[in-house]
DOTIDO-116755 format. One line per 2 residues: number of its first residue (from 1); their letters; for each residue y, x, z of N, C-alpha, C. Coordinates in pm, 1 decimal, m for minus. Example, Ala and Ser with C-alpha at 12.3 -4.5 7.8 and 13.67 -1.06 7.14 Angstrom:
<rokols>
1	as	m569.0/1319.0/780.0/m450.0/1230.0/780.0/m330.0/1320.0/780.0; m225.0/1285.0/708.0/m106.0/1367.0/714.0/3.0/1290.0/787.0
</rokols>
This chain:
<rokols>
1	mk	3472.0/3811.2/4537.3/3379.5/3821.2/4426.3/3280.9/3935.2/4451.1; 3153.7/3905.1/4443.5/3050.2/4003.3/4469.7/3026.7/4088.5/4344.6
3	pe	3008.2/4219.7/4360.0/2985.5/4304.2/4243.7/2855.1/4269.8/4172.0; 2846.9/4314.6/4046.4/2728.3/4288.9/3963.6/2600.7/4336.3/4030.2
5	ri	2601.1/4458.3/4076.5/2480.0/4516.2/4131.9/2514.8/4607.6/4249.2; 2432.5/4598.7/4352.1/2450.0/4682.0/4471.3/2323.7/4764.9/4488.4
7	iy	2341.4/4890.8/4526.7/2227.6/4978.6/4552.9/2234.4/5024.1/4698.1; 2124.0/5009.7/4768.3/2109.6/5063.5/4903.3/2017.5/5184.3/4893.2
9	vd	2058.1/5296.9/4950.5/1973.7/5416.9/4948.2/1956.0/5469.8/5089.3; 1841.6/5534.3/5111.3/1816.6/5598.7/5239.2/1711.5/5706.8/5220.9
11	gs	1717.5/5807.4/5305.8/1618.8/5914.8/5304.9/1572.9/5943.2/5446.0; 1451.0/5991.1/5458.2/1395.4/6019.9/5589.6/1301.1/6138.7/5579.4
13	gw	1291.1/6214.7/5686.5/1199.0/6327.8/5690.0/1114.2/6322.5/5815.1; 996.9/6383.0/5809.4/909.2/6392.4/5926.2/837.8/6526.0/5922.3
15	sn	771.0/6560.8/6027.9/706.8/6692.3/6044.6/808.7/6803.2/6023.5; 918.5/6797.2/6099.4/1027.6/6894.5/6087.8/1083.8/6900.0/5946.5
17	nk	1092.2/6784.2/5880.5/1144.3/6768.5/5744.5/1065.8/6847.6/5640.6; 939.2/6879.3/5670.8/852.7/6942.1/5570.4/809.4/6838.8/5467.7
19	nc	808.1/6713.3/5506.0/777.6/6601.6/5416.7/892.2/6503.0/5429.0; 926.8/6441.4/5318.0/1036.2/6345.7/5323.2/1014.5/6235.6/5220.8
21	ai	1088.6/6128.1/5238.1/1077.3/6013.7/5148.3/1214.6/5952.4/5129.5; 1232.8/5888.1/5014.7/1356.2/5815.4/4988.3/1321.2/5671.3/4953.6
23	ai	1414.6/5582.3/4980.6/1398.7/5441.9/4942.9/1525.5/5396.6/4873.0; 1507.2/5315.9/4769.5/1618.8/5261.6/4693.1/1593.3/5112.7/4674.7
25	ic	1693.3/5032.5/4699.9/1684.2/4889.6/4672.3/1802.8/4852.0/4584.8; 1773.7/4800.2/4465.2/1876.4/4752.1/4373.6/1882.2/4600.9/4387.4
27	es	1999.0/4551.2/4419.7/2015.5/4408.0/4441.0/2115.7/4354.6/4339.3; 2077.6/4248.5/4268.9/2163.2/4189.1/4166.8/2222.0/4058.4/4218.6
29	at	2352.1/4040.7/4198.8/2417.7/3917.5/4242.4/2390.1/3803.4/4145.6; 2364.3/3835.2/4019.9/2340.4/3730.6/3920.3/2200.6/3672.2/3932.0
31	lk	2103.3/3754.4/3969.8/1966.3/3707.3/3986.8/1935.8/3700.7/4136.1; 1947.9/3584.3/4194.7/1927.7/3570.3/4338.9/1782.8/3599.6/4376.4
33	nk	1767.5/3666.2/4490.0/1636.5/3704.6/4544.5/1558.8/3799.1/4452.8; 1625.2/3864.3/4358.6/1560.2/3963.2/4272.2/1605.0/4101.5/4317.4
35	kk	1513.4/4175.5/4374.7/1544.1/4310.0/4421.2/1440.8/4406.7/4366.2; 1488.3/4518.9/4318.8/1399.3/4624.3/4273.5/1387.8/4723.8/4388.9
37	ky	1265.4/4744.6/4437.1/1242.7/4835.0/4549.9/1166.4/4956.1/4501.2; 1206.2/5071.5/4550.0/1151.7/5196.3/4500.4/1139.3/5294.2/4617.0
39	ve	1022.4/5354.0/4633.2/1000.8/5456.5/4736.0/938.9/5577.7/4670.8; 985.3/5694.9/4708.1/930.2/5820.3/4655.1/909.0/5916.3/4771.3
41	vf	794.5/5982.1/4773.2/760.8/6076.5/4880.5/759.3/6217.2/4822.9; 819.4/6312.4/4894.8/822.8/6452.8/4854.1/747.6/6535.1/4957.2
43	ye	672.6/6631.9/4912.5/595.7/6718.3/5003.0/654.9/6858.5/5001.5; 781.8/6866.1/5026.7/849.4/6994.5/5033.1/959.8/6984.7/5137.3
45	pm	995.6/7095.4/5197.9/1098.8/7089.3/5301.1/1236.7/7061.3/5240.7; 1307.9/6966.8/5301.1/1444.3/6933.7/5260.6/1524.6/6898.1/5385.0
47	ri	1653.0/6928.5/5379.5/1741.3/6887.5/5488.7/1780.5/6740.8/5469.5; 1829.5/6678.6/5575.0/1864.3/6536.3/5570.6/1968.1/6508.2/5462.2
49	ee	2070.8/6592.9/5451.4/2172.7/6571.8/5348.3/2113.0/6582.1/5208.1; 2022.6/6678.1/5188.0/1958.0/6692.1/5057.7/1877.4/6567.4/5022.6
51	ie	1805.9/6515.0/5120.1/1725.8/6395.0/5097.9/1816.6/6279.1/5056.1; 1929.0/6266.1/5123.3/2022.2/6156.1/5093.9/2084.4/6172.5/4954.9
53	yv	2120.3/6295.4/4919.4/2173.2/6321.0/4784.5/2069.0/6284.9/4677.8; 1944.6/6324.4/4699.7/1837.5/6291.7/4604.6/1821.7/6140.7/4592.7
55	ai	1832.5/6069.4/4703.8/1821.6/5923.4/4700.5/1934.4/5862.5/4616.5; 2055.0/5914.9/4630.6/2168.2/5864.4/4551.6/2147.7/5893.5/4403.5
57	ir	2101.7/6014.6/4371.5/2076.8/6050.9/4231.1/1969.5/5961.7/4171.0; 1858.6/5943.2/4243.2/1750.2/5856.9/4192.8/1797.0/5711.9/4178.0
59	gl	1880.4/5666.6/4270.7/1935.0/5532.0/4262.4/2021.1/5513.3/4139.0; 2103.2/5613.0/4109.7/2187.0/5606.4/3989.5/2102.9/5611.1/3862.2
61	en	1994.7/5688.1/3864.9/1908.2/5700.6/3746.7/1822.2/5577.0/3723.4; 1772.9/5514.9/3831.1/1673.6/5408.1/3817.4/1728.9/5266.6/3816.4
63	cg	1855.5/5249.0/3852.6/1912.4/5114.5/3854.3/2014.2/5101.5/3741.6; 2034.6/4981.4/3697.5/2119.0/4954.3/3581.0/2267.1/4974.0/3604.8
65	ne	2345.5/4871.3/3574.0/2490.7/4878.0/3582.6/2538.7/4851.5/3724.1; 2520.4/4948.1/3810.6/2557.3/4933.2/3950.3/2707.6/4945.8/3966.9
67	ri	2757.3/4889.0/4074.4/2899.0/4897.9/4106.1/2923.8/4960.8/4243.0; 2837.2/4931.9/4340.0/2853.5/4987.6/4474.4/2721.0/5045.7/4520.7
69	if	2728.1/5165.4/4577.7/2610.4/5228.9/4637.9/2638.6/5241.8/4787.0; 2546.2/5191.7/4868.5/2558.7/5200.3/5013.1/2460.8/5304.2/5067.1
71	sd	2510.8/5393.2/5152.7/2427.8/5493.4/5219.0/2466.0/5495.5/5366.6; 2369.3/5526.8/5452.3/2399.9/5531.7/5595.6/2427.4/5674.2/5645.1
73	nk	2436.4/5770.2/5552.2/2468.8/5907.7/5590.4/2618.8/5929.8/5569.0; 2692.5/5927.0/5678.9/2838.9/5934.2/5672.4/2887.9/6065.8/5611.6
75	nv	2821.8/6178.4/5644.5/2864.9/6307.9/5592.2/2855.0/6314.4/5440.3; 2744.5/6267.4/5385.8/2725.5/6271.0/5240.3/2826.9/6180.6/5170.8
77	vr	2847.8/6061.3/5223.4/2944.1/5968.3/5164.5/3084.1/6028.6/5167.3; 3122.6/6090.7/5278.4/3255.2/6153.4/5289.3/3267.9/6271.8/5194.7
79	ei	3160.2/6350.3/5175.7/3165.5/6461.5/5080.3/3186.0/6411.1/4938.3; 3111.7/6309.7/4898.7/3121.1/6257.0/4762.2/3258.3/6194.6/4736.3
81	ng	3313.1/6126.9/4836.6/3443.3/6061.4/4820.6/3561.2/6156.6/4840.0; 3534.1/6284.3/4866.9/3640.0/6384.1/4879.1/3712.5/6383.6/5012.6
83	lk	3654.3/6322.2/5113.4/3716.0/6316.0/5245.5/3670.8/6429.7/5336.8; 3572.9/6504.9/5291.7/3518.2/6615.4/5370.6/3481.4/6728.8/5275.6
85	kv	3499.3/6850.3/5322.5/3463.8/6966.4/5241.1/3313.2/6970.9/5220.8; 3271.9/6999.6/5097.5/3129.8/7003.8/5064.2/3069.3/7133.2/5117.4
87	kp	2958.1/7119.1/5188.2/2887.9/7237.1/5239.0/2828.2/7314.0/5121.7; 2826.9/7447.1/5128.0/2768.9/7525.7/5017.5/2623.3/7489.5/4987.5
89	kn	2548.2/7449.4/5090.3/2408.4/7411.9/5070.2/2395.7/7284.6/4986.7; 2497.0/7198.8/4991.4/2493.0/7070.8/4920.8/2560.7/7075.2/4784.1
91	lk	2617.1/7189.9/4747.5/2702.0/7198.1/4629.1/2630.2/7160.6/4499.4; 2507.7/7206.6/4481.7/2433.6/7178.3/4357.9/2407.3/7027.5/4342.7
93	ly	2359.8/6963.7/4448.1/2333.0/6819.9/4443.5/2463.2/6740.5/4433.1; 2568.2/6788.1/4498.9/2698.5/6723.0/4490.8/2747.9/6720.9/4345.9
95	kq	2734.5/6832.8/4276.6/2777.3/6839.9/4136.0/2696.4/6746.0/4047.4; 2566.7/6732.2/4074.7/2484.2/6638.0/3997.7/2533.4/6494.9/4016.2
97	vk	2562.3/6457.8/4141.0/2611.1/6322.5/4168.6/2745.4/6300.6/4099.2; 2836.5/6396.8/4110.4/2968.3/6383.8/4049.8/2960.2/6371.9/3896.9
99	ni	2868.8/6447.2/3834.0/2851.7/6437.4/3688.6/2803.8/6299.1/3647.3; 2710.6/6243.3/3722.6/2661.2/6108.4/3692.1/2772.9/6005.4/3712.8
101	lk	2851.9/6022.9/3819.2/2960.6/5929.1/3847.1/3070.6/5935.2/3741.2; 3092.1/6053.0/3682.0/3192.0/6066.3/3574.7/3150.5/5986.3/3451.8
103	er	3020.3/5984.5/3422.7/2969.8/5911.2/3307.3/2983.3/5760.1/3325.0; 2978.1/5713.6/3448.3/2981.8/5569.8/3476.4/3111.7/5535.5/3547.6
105	nk	3184.6/5442.2/3491.6/3312.1/5402.2/3550.3/3292.2/5298.4/3659.3; 3388.2/5294.1/3749.5/3394.3/5191.0/3853.6/3271.3/5186.7/3944.1
107	vs	3217.9/5301.6/3976.0/3107.6/5308.8/4072.7/3163.6/5368.2/4201.4; 3140.8/5301.9/4312.2/3188.8/5354.7/4439.0/3071.3/5373.0/4534.4
109	ik	3084.5/5472.8/4619.2/2982.5/5501.2/4720.0/3045.5/5476.2/4856.0; 2981.2/5388.6/4933.0/3037.0/5349.0/5062.2/2935.1/5369.3/5172.4
111	wi	2988.0/5391.8/5293.1/2903.1/5406.4/5410.3/2869.9/5268.4/5465.9; 2747.6/5254.5/5512.4/2702.1/5131.2/5576.2/2622.5/5172.1/5700.6
113	sr	2626.5/5090.8/5803.0/2554.9/5127.2/5925.7/2403.5/5121.5/5902.1; 2331.4/5192.2/5983.7/2184.7/5198.4/5972.9/2122.0/5059.1/5984.2
115	ee	2176.9/4977.2/6070.0/2122.0/4842.9/6091.4/2138.8/4753.5/5967.8; 2242.7/4776.9/5889.5/2270.3/4694.4/5772.1/2205.7/4747.9/5644.5
117	nl	2154.5/4869.3/5648.9/2099.4/4932.7/5529.2/1959.2/4878.7/5499.4; 1948.0/4799.2/5394.9/1819.0/4739.7/5357.6/1716.9/4846.8/5317.6
119	ag	1763.5/4953.2/5253.8/1671.6/5061.0/5212.3/1613.1/5131.4/5334.3; 1693.0/5147.6/5438.1/1644.2/5211.2/5560.0/1535.2/5129.3/5626.9
121	ky	1554.1/4997.8/5630.9/1453.0/4910.2/5689.6/1323.9/4912.3/5607.4; 1339.8/4907.7/5474.9/1223.4/4909.5/5386.2/1148.0/5041.8/5397.7
123	le	1221.4/5153.0/5402.1/1158.1/5284.6/5414.7/1084.9/5296.9/5547.4; 1143.8/5246.4/5652.0/1080.3/5251.1/5783.3/946.7/5176.2/5782.7
125	qr	944.3/5058.6/5723.2/819.6/4981.2/5712.6/715.5/5056.1/5631.9; 756.5/5114.0/5520.5/663.2/5185.5/5433.7/606.8/5309.9/5502.0
127	li	689.6/5382.6/5573.8/641.9/5503.7/5641.5/545.5/5471.1/5753.9; 569.3/5362.4/5825.7/475.7/5321.2/5931.6/339.7/5290.2/5870.2
129	tl	339.6/5215.9/5759.3/215.0/5182.6/5689.9/146.7/5308.2/5639.2; 223.9/5398.2/5580.5/170.1/5521.7/5524.4/105.8/5608.5/5632.4
131	kk	173.1/5619.9/5745.9/121.1/5703.4/5854.5/m0.2/5640.5/5922.3; m7.7/5507.3/5927.8/m123.0/5440.7/5988.1/m249.1/5460.4/5905.9
133	ns	m236.6/5455.1/5774.5/m351.9/5457.4/5684.8/m391.1/5596.4/5637.0; m321.7/5698.0/5678.3/m353.2/5830.5/5627.0/m324.5/5938.2/5730.0
135	im	m378.3/6055.6/5701.6/m359.1/6171.7/5788.0/m295.2/6280.5/5703.8; m189.9/6341.2/5756.1/m124.8/6448.9/5682.9/m203.5/6577.5/5704.2
137	vs	m235.2/6645.9/5595.9/m306.4/6772.4/5606.0/m233.4/6877.2/5525.2; m255.9/7002.9/5559.0/m190.2/7109.1/5483.5/m280.4/7162.6/5372.8
139	tp	m411.8/7149.4/5388.6/m503.8/7192.6/5283.9/m608.4/7086.2/5263.6; m671.0/7074.4/5154.3/m641.9/7141.4/5028.8/m509.8/7092.0/4970.2
141	ph	m437.7/7176.8/4895.4/m303.1/7141.6/4851.1/m296.4/7023.9/4755.1; m400.7/6998.8/4679.3/m395.0/6887.8/4583.9/m422.8/6752.6/4648.8
143	lr	m461.6/6752.8/4775.6/m486.4/6627.7/4848.6/m396.8/6623.5/4970.6; m274.3/6578.2/4954.0/m179.9/6575.4/5065.6/m213.7/6466.6/5165.2
145	yl	m256.8/6355.0/5115.7/m294.2/6246.2/5204.4/m439.9/6210.5/5179.1; m513.4/6201.8/5284.3/m652.4/6159.8/5274.9/m669.1/6034.9/5359.2
147	kk	m739.0/5939.0/5306.7/m768.1/5819.6/5385.4/m852.2/5860.4/5505.8; m839.8/5789.6/5613.3/m912.9/5826.3/5735.0/m1063.0/5830.6/5711.3
149	ka	m1115.1/5734.6/5634.9/m1258.2/5733.4/5606.8/m1298.6/5854.4/5523.9; m1216.3/5887.1/5424.5/m1245.3/6002.8/5340.4/m1238.5/6131.2/5422.1
151	wk	m1145.9/6134.6/5519.1/m1132.4/6252.5/5604.0/m1260.6/6275.9/5683.2; m1320.9/6168.6/5734.0/m1442.4/6182.6/5810.8/m1559.4/6225.7/5722.2
153	kr	m1563.1/6177.9/5598.7/m1671.3/6215.2/5507.2/m1660.2/6360.7/5464.1; m1538.0/6402.6/5434.2/m1515.4/6540.5/5389.4/m1454.5/6619.4/5504.1
155	ny	m1533.7/6678.1/5584.4/m1482.1/6752.2/5697.9/m1436.5/6889.4/5649.9; m1305.0/6911.5/5651.2/m1248.6/7038.0/5606.9/m1231.2/7137.0/5721.7
157	gr	m1291.1/7106.8/5833.4/m1282.0/7199.4/5945.8/m1161.4/7178.6/6033.7; m1083.4/7071.5/6007.7/m967.2/7042.3/6090.5/m976.5/6900.3/6139.1
159	r	m912.9/6873.7/6251.1/m906.2/6736.4/6303.7/m763.7/6698.2/6327.9
</rokols>
């Protein structure tokens, strides 16, 4: 018997993890071919474990009555399931996840390989598109991404 709802989560970082993104896919067994896809980009430095924890938290917040959450980060899954000691750096995010899990019964977090993670594939496609159509700049701070055409029109002194 397939669970009511499955969530796939993944996180990724680039430019030495100064920028990162998460992807969440909520899949419902009752509504075939109905998937809610969600991508969020952050412009702040985060470690890989932090990115994955944020993806799990956002997945729990944005999807309905989920039953299983799949992540491809084995360390984070083992920390949440109590199979590995939680690193002090991850403690704050770990407590947030545990508090949300206490409120919701019968939710399990399981490891899935990178090849099987639908959120990882979706995030990879989105990041390729994002990087093709834009240039990452450090200034001005309110314009993190500029379209290539806009970049040529507004020469900020960098290439």
